[in-house]
C-alpha positions as protocol buffer text, in pm:
chain_id: "A"
residue {
  index: 1
  type: UNK
  ca { x: 2084 y: -2197 z: 598 }
}
residue {
  index: 2
  type: UNK
  ca { x: 2341 y: -1940 z: 495 }
}
residue {
  index: 3
  type: UNK
  ca { x: 2135 y: -1666 z: 658 }
}
residue {
  index: 4
  type: UNK
  ca { x: 2230 y: -1831 z: 990 }
}
residue {
  index: 5
  type: UNK
  ca { x: 2575 y: -1973 z: 916 }
}
residue {
  index: 6
  type: UNK
  ca { x: 2707 y: -1663 z: 736 }
}
residue {
  index: 7
  type: UNK
  ca { x: 2479 y: -1373 z: 833 }
}
residue {
  index: 8
  type: UNK
  ca { x: 2712 y: -1100 z: 706 }
}
residue {
  index: 9
  type: UNK
  ca { x: 2720 y: -1242 z: 353 }
}
residue {
  index: 10
  type: UNK
  ca { x: 2345 y: -1306 z: 352 }
}
residue {
  index: 11
  type: UNK
  ca { x: 2204 y: -1000 z: 528 }
}
residue {
  index: 12
  type: UNK
  ca { x: 2460 y: -721 z: 481 }
}
residue {
  index: 13
  type: UNK
  ca { x: 2675 y: -778 z: 170 }
}
residue {
  index: 14
  type: UNK
  ca { x: 2393 y: -753 z: -87 }
}
residue {
  index: 15
  type: UNK
  ca { x: 2327 y: -394 z: 21 }
}
residue {
  index: 16
  type: UNK
  ca { x: 2690 y: -287 z: 64 }
}
residue {
  index: 17
  type: UNK
  ca { x: 2820 y: -433 z: -262 }
}
residue {
  index: 18
  type: UNK
  ca { x: 2530 y: -359 z: -500 }
}
residue {
  index: 19
  type: UNK
  ca { x: 2415 y: -5 z: -576 }
}
residue {
  index: 20
  type: UNK
  ca { x: 2086 y: -127 z: -725 }
}
residue {
  index: 21
  type: UNK
  ca { x: 2004 y: -307 z: -401 }
}
residue {
  index: 22
  type: UNK
  ca { x: 2064 y: 10 z: -199 }
}
residue {
  index: 23
  type: UNK
  ca { x: 1832 y: 205 z: -430 }
}
residue {
  index: 24
  type: UNK
  ca { x: 1575 y: -72 z: -407 }
}
residue {
  index: 25
  type: UNK
  ca { x: 1601 y: -67 z: -28 }
}
residue {
  index: 26
  type: UNK
  ca { x: 1539 y: 307 z: -6 }
}
residue {
  index: 27
  type: UNK
  ca { x: 1250 y: 286 z: -254 }
}
residue {
  index: 28
  type: UNK
  ca { x: 1094 y: -1 z: -63 }
}
residue {
  index: 29
  type: UNK
  ca { x: 1133 y: 171 z: 274 }
}
residue {
  index: 30
  type: UNK
  ca { x: 975 y: 493 z: 145 }
}
residue {
  index: 31
  type: UNK
  ca { x: 688 y: 293 z: -4 }
}
residue {
  index: 32
  type: UNK
  ca { x: 645 y: 108 z: 327 }
}
residue {
  index: 33
  type: UNK
  ca { x: 638 y: 439 z: 518 }
}
residue {
  index: 34
  type: UNK
  ca { x: 374 y: 609 z: 304 }
}
residue {
  index: 35
  type: UNK
  ca { x: 148 y: 306 z: 263 }
}
residue {
  index: 36
  type: UNK
  ca { x: 167 y: 214 z: 634 }
}
residue {
  index: 37
  type: UNK
  ca { x: 67 y: 562 z: 751 }
}
residue {
  index: 38
  type: UNK
  ca { x: -221 y: 598 z: 506 }
}
residue {
  index: 39
  type: UNK
  ca { x: -309 y: 229 z: 522 }
}
residue {
  index: 40
  type: UNK
  ca { x: -371 y: 255 z: 896 }
}
residue {
  index: 41
  type: UNK
  ca { x: -675 y: 472 z: 826 }
}
residue {
  index: 42
  type: UNK
  ca { x: -776 y: 250 z: 533 }
}
residue {
  index: 43
  type: UNK
  ca { x: -786 y: -51 z: 767 }
}
residue {
  index: 44
  type: UNK
  ca { x: -949 y: 127 z: 1062 }
}
residue {
  index: 45
  type: UNK
  ca { x: -1221 y: 281 z: 844 }
}
residue {
  index: 46
  type: UNK
  ca { x: -1292 y: -40 z: 651 }
}
residue {
  index: 47
  type: UNK
  ca { x: -1185 y: 113 z: 318 }
}
residue {
  index: 48
  type: UNK
  ca { x: -977 y: -180 z: 193 }
}
residue {
  index: 49
  type: UNK
  ca { x: -1199 y: -234 z: -111 }
}
residue {
  index: 50
  type: UNK
  ca { x: -1155 y: 130 z: -206 }
}
residue {
  index: 51
  type: UNK
  ca { x: -778 y: 101 z: -168 }
}
residue {
  index: 52
  type: UNK
  ca { x: -774 y: -207 z: -391 }
}
residue {
  index: 53
  type: UNK
  ca { x: -989 y: -32 z: -651 }
}
residue {
  index: 54
  type: UNK
  ca { x: -764 y: 274 z: -662 }
}
residue {
  index: 55
  type: UNK
  ca { x: -451 y: 56 z: -681 }
}
residue {
  index: 56
  type: UNK
  ca { x: -593 y: -108 z: -994 }
}
residue {
  index: 57
  type: UNK
  ca { x: -767 y: 205 z: -1116 }
}
residue {
  index: 58
  type: UNK
  ca { x: -440 y: 384 z: -1185 }
}
residue {
  index: 59
  type: UNK
  ca { x: -357 y: 136 z: -1462 }
}
residue {
  index: 60
  type: UNK
  ca { x: -544 y: 309 z: -1748 }
}
residue {
  index: 61
  type: UNK
  ca { x: -375 y: 639 z: -1664 }
}
residue {
  index: 62
  type: UNK
  ca { x: -34 y: 472 z: -1654 }
}
residue {
  index: 63
  type: UNK
  ca { x: -96 y: 295 z: -1985 }
}
residue {
  index: 64
  type: UNK
  ca { x: -223 y: 605 z: -2165 }
}
residue {
  index: 65
  type: UNK
  ca { x: 60 y: 824 z: -2034 }
}
residue {
  index: 66
  type: UNK
  ca { x: 319 y: 560 z: -2127 }
}
residue {
  index: 67
  type: UNK
  ca { x: 186 y: 521 z: -2482 }
}
residue {
  index: 68
  type: UNK
  ca { x: 166 y: 897 z: -2538 }
}
residue {
  index: 69
  type: UNK
  ca { x: 510 y: 957 z: -2387 }
}
residue {
  index: 70
  type: UNK
  ca { x: 396 y: 1155 z: -2084 }
}
residue {
  index: 71
  type: UNK
  ca { x: 482 y: 1107 z: -1717 }
}
residue {
  index: 72
  type: UNK
  ca { x: 335 y: 781 z: -1591 }
}
residue {
  index: 73
  type: UNK
  ca { x: 319 y: 930 z: -1241 }
}
residue {
  index: 74
  type: UNK
  ca { x: 92 y: 1211 z: -1359 }
}
residue {
  index: 75
  type: UNK
  ca { x: -113 y: 963 z: -1559 }
}
residue {
  index: 76
  type: UNK
  ca { x: -154 y: 741 z: -1254 }
}
residue {
  index: 77
  type: UNK
  ca { x: -256 y: 1033 z: -1031 }
}
residue {
  index: 78
  type: UNK
  ca { x: -507 y: 1160 z: -1290 }
}
residue {
  index: 79
  type: UNK
  ca { x: -662 y: 813 z: -1316 }
}
residue {
  index: 80
  type: UNK
  ca { x: -678 y: 785 z: -936 }
}
residue {
  index: 81
  type: UNK
  ca { x: -859 y: 1119 z: -912 }
}
residue {
  index: 82
  type: UNK
  ca { x: -1105 y: 1015 z: -1184 }
}
residue {
  index: 83
  type: UNK
  ca { x: -1168 y: 693 z: -995 }
}
residue {
  index: 84
  type: UNK
  ca { x: -1232 y: 883 z: -670 }
}
residue {
  index: 85
  type: UNK
  ca { x: -1468 y: 1132 z: -837 }
}
residue {
  index: 86
  type: UNK
  ca { x: -1648 y: 851 z: -1016 }
}
residue {
  index: 87
  type: UNK
  ca { x: -1704 y: 658 z: -695 }
}
residue {
  index: 88
  type: UNK
  ca { x: -1839 y: 972 z: -524 }
}
residue {
  index: 89
  type: UNK
  ca { x: -2067 y: 1054 z: -819 }
}
residue {
  index: 90
  type: UNK
  ca { x: -2219 y: 705 z: -840 }
}
residue {
  index: 91
  type: UNK
  ca { x: -2262 y: 684 z: -462 }
}
residue {
  index: 92
  type: UNK
  ca { x: -2441 y: 1020 z: -442 }
}
residue {
  index: 93
  type: UNK
  ca { x: -2658 y: 973 z: -753 }
}
residue {
  index: 94
  type: UNK
  ca { x: -2769 y: 612 z: -722 }
}
residue {
  index: 95
  type: UNK
  ca { x: -2954 y: 409 z: -458 }
}
residue {
  index: 96
  type: UNK
  ca { x: -2664 y: 164 z: -428 }
}
residue {
  index: 97
  type: UNK
  ca { x: -2412 y: 143 z: -140 }
}
residue {
  index: 98
  type: UNK
  ca { x: -2051 y: 254 z: -183 }
}
residue {
  index: 99
  type: UNK
  ca { x: -1917 y: -96 z: -247 }
}
residue {
  index: 100
  type: UNK
  ca { x: -2135 y: -120 z: -558 }
}
residue {
  index: 101
  type: UNK
  ca { x: -1992 y: 199 z: -709 }
}
residue {
  index: 102
  type: UNK
  ca { x: -1641 y: 84 z: -620 }
}
residue {
  index: 103
  type: UNK
  ca { x: -1701 y: -257 z: -778 }
}
residue {
  index: 104
  type: UNK
  ca { x: -1843 y: -111 z: -1100 }
}
residue {
  index: 105
  type: UNK
  ca { x: -1559 y: 135 z: -1151 }
}
residue {
  index: 106
  type: UNK
  ca { x: -1298 y: -122 z: -1041 }
}
residue {
  index: 107
  type: UNK
  ca { x: -1413 y: -359 z: -1315 }
}
residue {
  index: 108
  type: UNK
  ca { x: -1444 y: -79 z: -1568 }
}
residue {
  index: 109
  type: UNK
  ca { x: -1100 y: 70 z: -1508 }
}
residue {
  index: 110
  type: UNK
  ca { x: -932 y: -270 z: -1506 }
}
residue {
  index: 111
  type: UNK
  ca { x: -1105 y: -365 z: -1832 }
}
residue {
  index: 112
  type: UNK
  ca { x: -1003 y: -31 z: -1987 }
}
residue {
  index: 113
  type: UNK
  ca { x: -641 y: -92 z: -1887 }
}
residue {
  index: 114
  type: UNK
  ca { x: -646 y: -439 z: -2049 }
}
residue {
  index: 115
  type: UNK
  ca { x: -799 y: -296 z: -2367 }
}
residue {
  index: 116
  type: UNK
  ca { x: -534 y: -22 z: -2389 }
}
residue {
  index: 117
  type: UNK
  ca { x: -246 y: -260 z: -2317 }
}
residue {
  index: 118
  type: UNK
  ca { x: -369 y: -514 z: -2572 }
}
residue {
  index: 119
  type: UNK
  ca { x: -430 y: -259 z: -2847 }
}
residue {
  index: 120
  type: UNK
  ca { x: -195 y: -207 z: -3138 }
}
residue {
  index: 121
  type: UNK
  ca { x: -77 y: 117 z: -2978 }
}
residue {
  index: 122
  type: UNK
  ca { x: 7 y: -60 z: -2655 }
}
residue {
  index: 123
  type: UNK
  ca { x: 168 y: -363 z: -2816 }
}
residue {
  index: 124
  type: UNK
  ca { x: 459 y: -175 z: -2965 }
}
residue {
  index: 125
  type: UNK
  ca { x: 505 y: 80 z: -2690 }
}
residue {
  index: 126
  type: UNK
  ca { x: 721 y: -141 z: -2471 }
}
residue {
  index: 127
  type: UNK
  ca { x: 684 y: -375 z: -2179 }
}
residue {
  index: 128
  type: UNK
  ca { x: 423 y: -254 z: -1929 }
}
residue {
  index: 129
  type: UNK
  ca { x: 479 y: -546 z: -1693 }
}
residue {
  index: 130
  type: UNK
  ca { x: 680 y: -332 z: -1454 }
}
residue {
  index: 131
  type: UNK
  ca { x: 379 y: -107 z: -1401 }
}
residue {
  index: 132
  type: UNK
  ca { x: 176 y: -410 z: -1296 }
}
residue {
  index: 133
  type: UNK
  ca { x: 431 y: -584 z: -1077 }
}
residue {
  index: 134
  type: UNK
  ca { x: 687 y: -312 z: -1006 }
}
residue {
  index: 135
  type: UNK
  ca { x: 1056 y: -281 z: -1082 }
}
residue {
  index: 136
  type: UNK
  ca { x: 1211 y: -195 z: -749 }
}
residue {
  index: 137
  type: UNK
  ca { x: 1559 y: -301 z: -861 }
}
residue {
  index: 138
  type: UNK
  ca { x: 1537 y: -55 z: -1150 }
}
residue {
  index: 139
  type: UNK
  ca { x: 1458 y: 251 z: -939 }
}
residue {
  index: 140
  type: UNK
  ca { x: 1645 y: 567 z: -1040 }
}
residue {
  index: 141
  type: UNK
  ca { x: 1741 y: 873 z: -837 }
}
residue {
  index: 142
  type: UNK
  ca { x: 1452 y: 1075 z: -979 }
}
residue {
  index: 143
  type: UNK
  ca { x: 1206 y: 811 z: -860 }
}
residue {
  index: 144
  type: UNK
  ca { x: 1358 y: 822 z: -512 }
}
residue {
  index: 145
  type: UNK
  ca { x: 1333 y: 1200 z: -495 }
}
residue {
  index: 146
  type: UNK
  ca { x: 968 y: 1183 z: -596 }
}
residue {
  index: 147
  type: UNK
  ca { x: 898 y: 916 z: -335 }
}
residue {
  index: 148
  type: UNK
  ca { x: 1077 y: 1120 z: -68 }
}
residue {
  index: 149
  type: UNK
  ca { x: 868 y: 1428 z: -152 }
}
residue {
  index: 150
  type: UNK
  ca { x: 543 y: 1233 z: -134 }
}
residue {
  index: 151
  type: UNK
  ca { x: 652 y: 1067 z: 191 }
}
residue {
  index: 152
  type: UNK
  ca { x: 716 y: 1409 z: 345 }
}
residue {
  index: 153
  type: UNK
  ca { x: 374 y: 1536 z: 228 }
}
residue {
  index: 154
  type: UNK
  ca { x: 202 y: 1226 z: 367 }
}
residue {
  index: 155
  type: UNK
  ca { x: 376 y: 1253 z: 706 }
}
residue {
  index: 156
  type: UNK
  ca { x: 286 y: 1622 z: 741 }
}
residue {
  index: 157
  type: UNK
  ca { x: -75 y: 1558 z: 634 }
}
residue {
  index: 158
  type: UNK
  ca { x: -118 y: 1259 z: 864 }
}
residue {
  index: 159
  type: UNK
  ca { x: 10 y: 1458 z: 1162 }
}
residue {
  index: 160
  type: UNK
  ca { x: -195 y: 1767 z: 1078 }
}
residue {
  index: 161
  type: UNK
  ca { x: -518 y: 1576 z: 1012 }
}
residue {
  index: 162
  type: UNK
  ca { x: -477 y: 1316 z: 1287 }
}
residue {
  index: 163
  type: UNK
  ca { x: -751 y: 1453 z: 1513 }
}
residue {
  index: 164
  type: UNK
  ca { x: -999 y: 1494 z: 1226 }
}
residue {
  index: 165
  type: UNK
  ca { x: -932 y: 1142 z: 1095 }
}
residue {
  index: 166
  type: UNK
  ca { x: -952 y: 993 z: 1444 }
}
residue {
  index: 167
  type: UNK
  ca { x: -1286 y: 1146 z: 1538 }
}
residue {
  index: 168
  type: UNK
  ca { x: -1429 y: 1084 z: 1190 }
}
residue {
  index: 169
  type: UNK
  ca { x: -1329 y: 716 z: 1205 }
}
residue {
  index: 170
  type: UNK
  ca { x: -1503 y: 639 z: 1533 }
}
residue {
  index: 171
  type: UNK
  ca { x: -1786 y: 898 z: 1548 }
}
residue {
  index: 172
  type: UNK
  ca { x: -1867 y: 1097 z: 1235 }
}
residue {
  index: 173
  type: UNK
  ca { x: -2158 y: 1276 z: 1402 }
}
residue {
  index: 174
  type: UNK
  ca { x: -1927 y: 1400 z: 1676 }
}
residue {
  index: 175
  type: UNK
  ca { x: -1676 y: 1513 z: 1416 }
}
residue {
  index: 176
  type: UNK
  ca { x: -1949 y: 1721 z: 1256 }
}
residue {
  index: 177
  type: UNK
  ca { x: -2049 y: 1874 z: 1590 }
}
residue {
  index: 178
  type: UNK
  ca { x: -1685 y: 1963 z: 1662 }
}
residue {
  index: 179
  type: UNK
  ca { x: -1661 y: 2144 z: 1332 }
}
residue {
  index: 180
  type: UNK
  ca { x: -1403 y: 1901 z: 1190 }
}
residue {
  index: 181
  type: UNK
  ca { x: -1582 y: 1882 z: 852 }
}
residue {
  index: 182
  type: UNK
  ca { x: -1585 y: 1504 z: 803 }
}
residue {
  index: 183
  type: UNK
  ca { x: -1668 y: 1526 z: 430 }
}
residue {
  index: 184
  type: UNK
  ca { x: -1360 y: 1739 z: 369 }
}
residue {
  index: 185
  type: UNK
  ca { x: -1151 y: 1508 z: 590 }
}
residue {
  index: 186
  type: UNK
  ca { x: -1276 y: 1209 z: 392 }
}
residue {
  index: 187
  type: UNK
  ca { x: -1180 y: 1382 z: 68 }
}
residue {
  index: 188
  type: UNK
  ca { x: -833 y: 1454 z: 206 }
}
residue {
  index: 189
  type: UNK
  ca { x: -794 y: 1089 z: 303 }
}
residue {
  index: 190
  type: UNK
  ca { x: -889 y: 982 z: -49 }
}
residue {
  index: 191
  type: UNK
  ca { x: -624 y: 1215 z: -190 }
}
residue {
  index: 192
  type: UNK
  ca { x: -363 y: 1072 z: 49 }
}
residue {
  index: 193
  type: UNK
  ca { x: -457 y: 719 z: -57 }
}
residue {
  index: 194
  type: UNK
  ca { x: -405 y: 820 z: -419 }
}
residue {
  index: 195
  type: UNK
  ca { x: -73 y: 988 z: -332 }
}
residue {
  index: 196
  type: UNK
  ca { x: 62 y: 684 z: -148 }
}
residue {
  index: 197
  type: UNK
  ca { x: -41 y: 442 z: -424 }
}
residue {
  index: 198
  type: UNK
  ca { x: 93 y: 657 z: -707 }
}
residue {
  index: 199
  type: UNK
  ca { x: 423 y: 719 z: -527 }
}
residue {
  index: 200
  type: UNK
  ca { x: 472 y: 347 z: -458 }
}
residue {
  index: 201
  type: UNK
  ca { x: 364 y: 180 z: -782 }
}
residue {
  index: 202
  type: UNK
  ca { x: 711 y: 220 z: -937 }
}
residue {
  index: 203
  type: UNK
  ca { x: 857 y: 19 z: -649 }
}
residue {
  index: 204
  type: UNK
  ca { x: 599 y: -252 z: -587 }
}
residue {
  index: 205
  type: UNK
  ca { x: 366 y: -225 z: -887 }
}
residue {
  index: 206
  type: UNK
  ca { x: 1 y: -126 z: -902 }
}
residue {
  index: 207
  type: UNK
  ca { x: -114 y: -486 z: -851 }
}
residue {
  index: 208
  type: UNK
  ca { x: 100 y: -540 z: -540 }
}
residue {
  index: 209
  type: UNK
  ca { x: 91 y: -201 z: -367 }
}
residue {
  index: 210
  type: UNK
  ca { x: -239 y: -304 z: -210 }
}
residue {
  index: 211
  type: UNK
  ca { x: -52 y: -564 z: -1 }
}
residue {
  index: 212
  type: UNK
  ca { x: 159 y: -288 z: 156 }
}
residue {
  index: 213
  type: UNK
  ca { x: -142 y: -62 z: 201 }
}
residue {
  index: 214
  type: UNK
  ca { x: -335 y: -320 z: 406 }
}
residue {
  index: 215
  type: UNK
  ca { x: -117 y: -605 z: 539 }
}
residue {
  index: 216
  type: UNK
  ca { x: 126 y: -412 z: 770 }
}
residue {
  index: 217
  type: UNK
  ca { x: -147 y: -193 z: 930 }
}
residue {
  index: 218
  type: UNK
  ca { x: -375 y: -497 z: 971 }
}
residue {
  index: 219
  type: UNK
  ca { x: -90 y: -687 z: 1137 }
}
residue {
  index: 220
  type: UNK
  ca { x: -16 y: -392 z: 1364 }
}
residue {
  index: 221
  type: UNK
  ca { x: -384 y: -368 z: 1463 }
}
residue {
  index: 222
  type: UNK
  ca { x: -361 y: -728 z: 1587 }
}
residue {
  index: 223
  type: UNK
  ca { x: -72 y: -634 z: 1816 }
}
residue {
  index: 224
  type: UNK
  ca { x: -150 y: -286 z: 1951 }
}
residue {
  index: 225
  type: UNK
  ca { x: -461 y: -75 z: 2008 }
}
residue {
  index: 226
  type: UNK
  ca { x: -372 y: 295 z: 1993 }
}
residue {
  index: 227
  type: UNK
  ca { x: -366 y: 456 z: 1648 }
}
residue {
  index: 228
  type: UNK
  ca { x: -14 y: 610 z: 1674 }
}
residue {
  index: 229
  type: UNK
  ca { x: 119 y: 273 z: 1791 }
}
residue {
  index: 230
  type: UNK
  ca { x: -54 y: 99 z: 1499 }
}
residue {
  index: 231
  type: UNK
  ca { x: 115 y: 339 z: 1259 }
}
residue {
  index: 232
  type: UNK
  ca { x: 458 y: 290 z: 1416 }
}
residue {
  index: 233
  type: UNK
  ca { x: 433 y: -89 z: 1424 }
}
residue {
  index: 234
  type: UNK
  ca { x: 296 y: -92 z: 1068 }
}
residue {
  index: 235
  type: UNK
  ca { x: 596 y: 105 z: 944 }
}
residue {
  index: 236
  type: UNK
  ca { x: 832 y: -141 z: 1117 }
}
residue {
  index: 237
  type: UNK
  ca { x: 649 y: -442 z: 971 }
}
residue {
  index: 238
  type: UNK
  ca { x: 655 y: -284 z: 627 }
}
residue {
  index: 239
  type: UNK
  ca { x: 1028 y: -216 z: 658 }
}
residue {
  index: 240
  type: UNK
  ca { x: 1096 y: -575 z: 768 }
}
residue {
  index: 241
  type: UNK
  ca { x: 893 y: -701 z: 471 }
}
residue {
  index: 242
  type: UNK
  ca { x: 1101 y: -487 z: 236 }
}
residue {
  index: 243
  type: UNK
  ca { x: 1436 y: -604 z: 374 }
}
residue {
  index: 244
  type: UNK
  ca { x: 1340 y: -971 z: 388 }
}
residue {
  index: 245
  type: UNK
  ca { x: 1172 y: -961 z: 48 }
}
residue {
  index: 246
  type: UNK
  ca { x: 1468 y: -796 z: -120 }
}
residue {
  index: 247
  type: UNK
  ca { x: 1717 y: -1039 z: 32 }
}
residue {
  index: 248
  type: UNK
  ca { x: 1512 y: -1346 z: -58 }
}
residue {
  index: 249
  type: UNK
  ca { x: 1473 y: -1209 z: -410 }
}
residue {
  index: 250
  type: UNK
  ca { x: 1848 y: -1145 z: -436 }
}
residue {
  index: 251
  type: UNK
  ca { x: 1959 y: -1486 z: -311 }
}
residue {
  index: 252
  type: UNK
  ca { x: 1691 y: -1700 z: -476 }
}
residue {
  index: 253
  type: UNK
  ca { x: 1632 y: -1499 z: -795 }
}
residue {
  index: 254
  type: UNK
  ca { x: 1262 y: -1428 z: -740 }
}
residue {
  index: 255
  type: UNK
  ca { x: 1058 y: -1122 z: -837 }
}
residue {
  index: 256
  type: UNK
  ca { x: 1157 y: -854 z: -586 }
}
residue {
  index: 257
  type: UNK
  ca { x: 827 y: -666 z: -560 }
}
residue {
  index: 258
  type: UNK
  ca { x: 619 y: -982 z: -535 }
}
residue {
  index: 259
  type: UNK
  ca { x: 853 y: -1127 z: -272 }
}
residue {
  index: 260
  type: UNK
  ca { x: 824 y: -812 z: -60 }
}
residue {
  index: 261
  type: UNK
  ca { x: 445 y: -822 z: -86 }
}
residue {
  index: 262
  type: UNK
  ca { x: 442 y: -1192 z: -1 }
}
residue {
  index: 263
  type: UNK
  ca { x: 658 y: -1123 z: 305 }
}
residue {
  index: 264
  type: UNK
  ca { x: 409 y: -861 z: 428 }
}
residue {
  index: 265
  type: UNK
  ca { x: 114 y: -1098 z: 384 }
}
residue {
  index: 266
  type: UNK
  ca { x: 308 y: -1386 z: 545 }
}
residue {
  index: 267
  type: UNK
  ca { x: 383 y: -1174 z: 853 }
}
residue {
  index: 268
  type: UNK
  ca { x: 11 y: -1094 z: 882 }
}
residue {
  index: 269
  type: UNK
  ca { x: -89 y: -1461 z: 861 }
}
residue {
  index: 270
  type: UNK
  ca { x: 180 y: -1567 z: 1109 }
}
residue {
  index: 271
  type: UNK
  ca { x: 69 y: -1296 z: 1353 }
}
residue {
  index: 272
  type: UNK
  ca { x: -296 y: -1390 z: 1318 }
}
residue {
  index: 273
  type: UNK
  ca { x: -225 y: -1759 z: 1376 }
}
residue {
  index: 274
  type: UNK
  ca { x: 7 y: -1682 z: 1668 }
}
residue {
  index: 275
  type: UNK
  ca { x: -252 y: -1458 z: 1831 }
}
residue {
  index: 276
  type: UNK
  ca { x: -520 y: -1724 z: 1792 }
}
residue {
  index: 277
  type: UNK
  ca { x: -293 y: -1991 z: 1942 }
}
residue {
  index: 278
  type: UNK
  ca { x: -225 y: -1767 z: 2241 }
}
residue {
  index: 279
  type: UNK
  ca { x: -596 y: -1697 z: 2287 }
}
residue {
  index: 280
  type: UNK
  ca { x: -665 y: -2070 z: 2293 }
}
residue {
  index: 281
  type: UNK
  ca { x: -368 y: -2145 z: 2518 }
}
residue {
  index: 282
  type: UNK
  ca { x: -457 y: -1899 z: 2796 }
}
residue {
  index: 283
  type: UNK
  ca { x: -786 y: -2069 z: 2900 }
}
residue {
  index: 284
  type: UNK
  ca { x: -611 y: -2407 z: 2891 }
}
residue {
  index: 285
  type: UNK
  ca { x: -338 y: -2283 z: 3125 }
}
residue {
  index: 286
  type: UNK
  ca { x: -600 y: -2135 z: 3359 }
}
residue {
  index: 287
  type: UNK
  ca { x: -791 y: -2463 z: 3370 }
}
residue {
  index: 288
  type: UNK
  ca { x: -469 y: -2654 z: 3439 }
}
residue {
  index: 289
  type: UNK
  ca { x: -374 y: -2414 z: 3718 }
}
residue {
  index: 290
  type: UNK
  ca { x: -716 y: -2438 z: 3886 }
}
residue {
  index: 291
  type: UNK
  ca { x: -730 y: -2819 z: 3859 }
}
């Protein structure tokens, strides 16, 4: 119970006395910002499966770039773009719905990543675990600058494309009539999803970034209705998940990225249960008052 009996030592000192914790905090907060903003549209448009597929789909690009000695960020972004183009191609040239094309490529890209990582070339190229599960406590200044740049791009794009995304989400036909070009807006959203995932995988890993992309916006959607409010609350929930996850990891020696992701999912479940309890309690109070 030290977090209650000695709050300064538990909540503050880890960040003031450890440079790696401060870097991890900034990396986590930037990841929470970008994924919450983009993830709001992922949740509202029912694109969670696509987000999960892209989060895993970057793995082959990361593995190939790492083995060849190139930038893993560029490799991840290239793989994400190939995944997006592949999904669009299969959807437009087959009679199957979008979830089928996503599922096929999801399985294919994940299998390709496993093949590359298990090959002789991958086996002696170093430990790729951090690309799967993140290494937020090993973030360097260059990684932070890259995250900051992507965060700025995402914020500008989300603000500039807000009206197009909003109309497209709730009435695509109306978006077309208003000249908002929903196909182009959809393509821009796909690019932003790729940007947010690629910028955040160093901090939380490609397997765990999906939790930040979906859990905070989904939690926010349970609490508020308007889209800007959902984004703001999602950013706050993501930030709380980062802080709590880092501190629990520091004090109890758990995996930092996984603990942050678990905190985000736990907040969602607690909010969902709390909302359901309140929904059940209100009719009971009304019956008691009328009795």
